[in-house]
Every structure is written in structure tokens, then in C-alpha cells.
C-alpha positions, 0 to 999 in steps of 0.5 A: 500500500502506498499513500501520499502525505502533504505537510504545509508549514507556513514559513513566510516569516522565515527570511528567504536566505534561511529557507533552504536550510530550514526546508532541508532540516525539516526533510531530514528530521521527517526522514529520521522520525519515519525511519524510527517508527518503521515507515519507509518513505519512497521520496521526500520532496520539499519546497519553499518560497519567501513571502509574496509581496502584494 
């Protein structure tokens, strides 16, 4: 059985220069936690965008 999982974190307040590190940290921590409970992830894709000015 396979399923998709989407987690959206609102990160508009994180400065743009820090978002790449933050998104990679989230992916790494998610992979560690999934592994700890015995769930194999096929892929973990992460994206980030800085605040959009209106």
C-alpha cells in the first residue's frame, strides 16, 4: 500500500536566505522520525518560497 502525505508549514516569516536550510532540516528530521517508527518513505520532496509581496 502506498499513500501520499502533504505537510504545509507556513514559513513566510522565515527570511528567504534561511529557507533552504530550514526546508532541508525539516526533510531530514521527517526522514529520521519515519525511519524510527518503521515507515519507509519512497521520496521526500520539499519546497519553499519567501513571502509574496502584494
